[in-house]
N, C-alpha and C positions, 0 to 999 in steps of 0.2 A: 504493500500500500504506500509506504513512505517514498520509495523510489519512483513509483508510478506517478504519484501526485506531484513530486518534485519535477519530474520530466515534463509533465503536462503544464506546470507553471512556467517553466523555461520556454517551452514551445509556444505557449500563449503570448508571452512577452515578445518573442521573436516574430510572431505573426501580427504584432501591433495591438494585442488585447491585454489590458492590465489584469493581473492576477495577484492574489495574496494567499500564502500558505499559512494556515493557522495550526499551531501545535500546542497541545496540552503537555507541558513539561513534566507533569507528574505521571500521567498514564501513557504518554507517547502517541495518543490518538491525534488524528489530523483531519482537517477539512480544507478543501480548495475553494477559494472565493473567486468567482468570475462574474462580474456584474451583480445581479441579484440572486445568483445561484450559488449554493454551497453543497458540496458533496464530499463524501469520505466517511470515516467511522467516528468522527467527532461531531456532535450537535452543539454548535456554539450558541450561547445566550444572546439576548438583545444587546447587552453592553459590549460583548466581543464583536458582534456583527457591526455595530456602529464604529467600534475602534478600527476594525479592518478597513472599512470604507474610508474612514478618516486618514488612515495610514497611506492608502492609495492616493488620496488627494494631496497629502503632505509629502508623498514620494519618500517615505522614511519608514523602515522597519521599526517595530516597537514591542515592548514587553508590557503586558496587561495583568494587573492583579485582580483575581476573582475570588469569591468565597471558596471555590474548590481548589484554588492554587493558581500558579502563574501560567499564562498563555503567551506564547511568542508568535507575533505576526510578522512574517517575512514578505516584503513587497517585491513583486516582479513586474516592474513597469517597462514598457517599450523604451528604447533609447530616445533621448531628446535629440532632435536634429535642427540644424539651422541651415537654410539655403539662402546664400547671399548672391543677389543678382547684380553683377558689376564688379569687376576686379579693380576698383578704384582705390584711392588713398585711404578712405575711411574703412574699406573692407579689410585692410591689413591688420590694424589693431583690433577690429571687431572680431575677426576670425581667431586671433590669439586669445582674446578675453573670453569668447564664447567657449573655446576648447577648454580653458581652465575651469569654466563653470559647468562642464560636463556635457557639452553639446558635440555631436558629430557634425562637423562643418563641411559644407560643399560650397565652393565659390564657382558660380556659373557666369561665363562671359564668352561669347563667340569670338571675341578679339584675342587671339592667342598671344599677341604681344603683351597684353595686360595680364592674362591668366597664365602666368609662368611660375615654374617651381622656384625661380630665383626670388620672385616677389612674395611668394606664398609657400615657404618651406614647410613640408610636413602636412599640408592642407590638401584635401581632395579637390581636384580642379576638373571642370567640364567646359569644353569649348563648343558644346552644342548650343543651339538656340534654346532659350529658356523653356519654351513650351515643350520642346523635345526632351530636354533634360528632366523636367518635372514629370512628364508622362512616364519616364523610366523610373524616377525616384519615388513617385507616388507620395506626396506629402500627406501626413495624417494628423490626428489630433495631438501628437507629441512633436509637431513640426512648426517652426517659425520660419517665415519667409520675409526677406527684406530686399527691396529694390533700391539701387543706389546710382543708376547711370544717368538719370535725367533724359534718357533717349527713349521716346515712346516705342520705337521699333524693338527695343530690348525689354524695357520695363513692362509695357502693356501686356504682352503675351504671358509674362510671368504672373502678373496680377490676375489675369483671367483664369489661369490655371490654379492659382492659389484660392481664388474665390469659389471655384468649383470643387475645392477640396475641403477637408475638415481641419485644415491648419489652425492651430489655436491662436496664432499671431500673424498679422500681415502688416508690414510697415513700408512706407514709400517716402524716399527722400525728396525734398523740394519745398519751395515756398508755398504759401497759401494760394497764390495766383496759379502756380504750377499745378497744385493739387486740384484746384477748381477745374482747370482745363482737362486734367486726367479723368476726373469724375464725369465730365461731359462726354469724353470719348467712351468711357465704360458704359454710360447710359445709352449711347448709340448702339452698343453691343448687347443691350437688353438687360443690363444690371439695374437694380433698384436701390432705394434708400437703405433698405435693410442690409444690402450687400456693402454699400459704402460705409456703413457704421462699423464694419469689420476692419476697415483700413485705417491704420494710424498714420495720418498725414497732416502736416509734416511729421516725419518719424521722430521718435525719441521724446523723453521727458524734457520739459522746458527748464533747463538748468543753466541757461546762458552759455552753452557750449560754443567754442570757437574752433579749436584745433580738431584734426581728424580723430585723435585719441579721445578728446572730450566728447565729441559727437558719438563715438563708439560707446563710451560709458553711458550716455543718455539713452542710446538704443537698447543696450543690454539691460539696463535698469527697467525700461518699459516692458521689454520681453519678460523679465522676471516677475514684475508686478502683475502682468496678465496671466502668466503661468500659475502664480500663487494666489490668484484672486479668491478662490474658494477658501484657502487656508486663512487668508486675512479676514474673510467674513466670519469664519468659525471662531477666530480669536476675538473679534469684536463682539460676537454674540455670547461668548463665555462669561 
């Protein structure tokens, strides 16, 4: 049972589905949590079920004290990913910072002179057009997408692909005027106000950032705040 549930938890995360393995440390009994479903030889109580769901939101394994003893909840979340459209100056510090924060980063730019190993050592690079790259990479709810080129021929196809996906964060660099023109083009492609609300534009928290590194900080901070929004709500409600 233990090996089978562990295997399924790992496979679930690899397939993009969050899972939590709940283990009663006294009896050794276990349950696998996937969405609203629990299975295994352990029947967790309401408090443990709530803790498992909270652990998945917090992206953190945890130990829970119950009247029957300690229960360990091990989180198996899909990997966090960041797709950066445009191998520009801001992308360089953003890729490094995001990698330190636990993201698997892919920089996408059809201009191979920009998307080079010399400029982005150790970073996965794609010189495909963004719509082609994203069709292959399949952004999901553990994926953030940021467009940085200011070029509609590059940014717009990426935004269209991102809006059609379940990406948890979509950001687009540019002034308010640039963003308004961007939304007008997307409206012509059939997107609505509910779609526009998903796009953070101009991208990043307003911290008065000037340099590429500072702008990268503001972007990663906004990505983090979006990712952890439920955790912040739980903390405020506690």
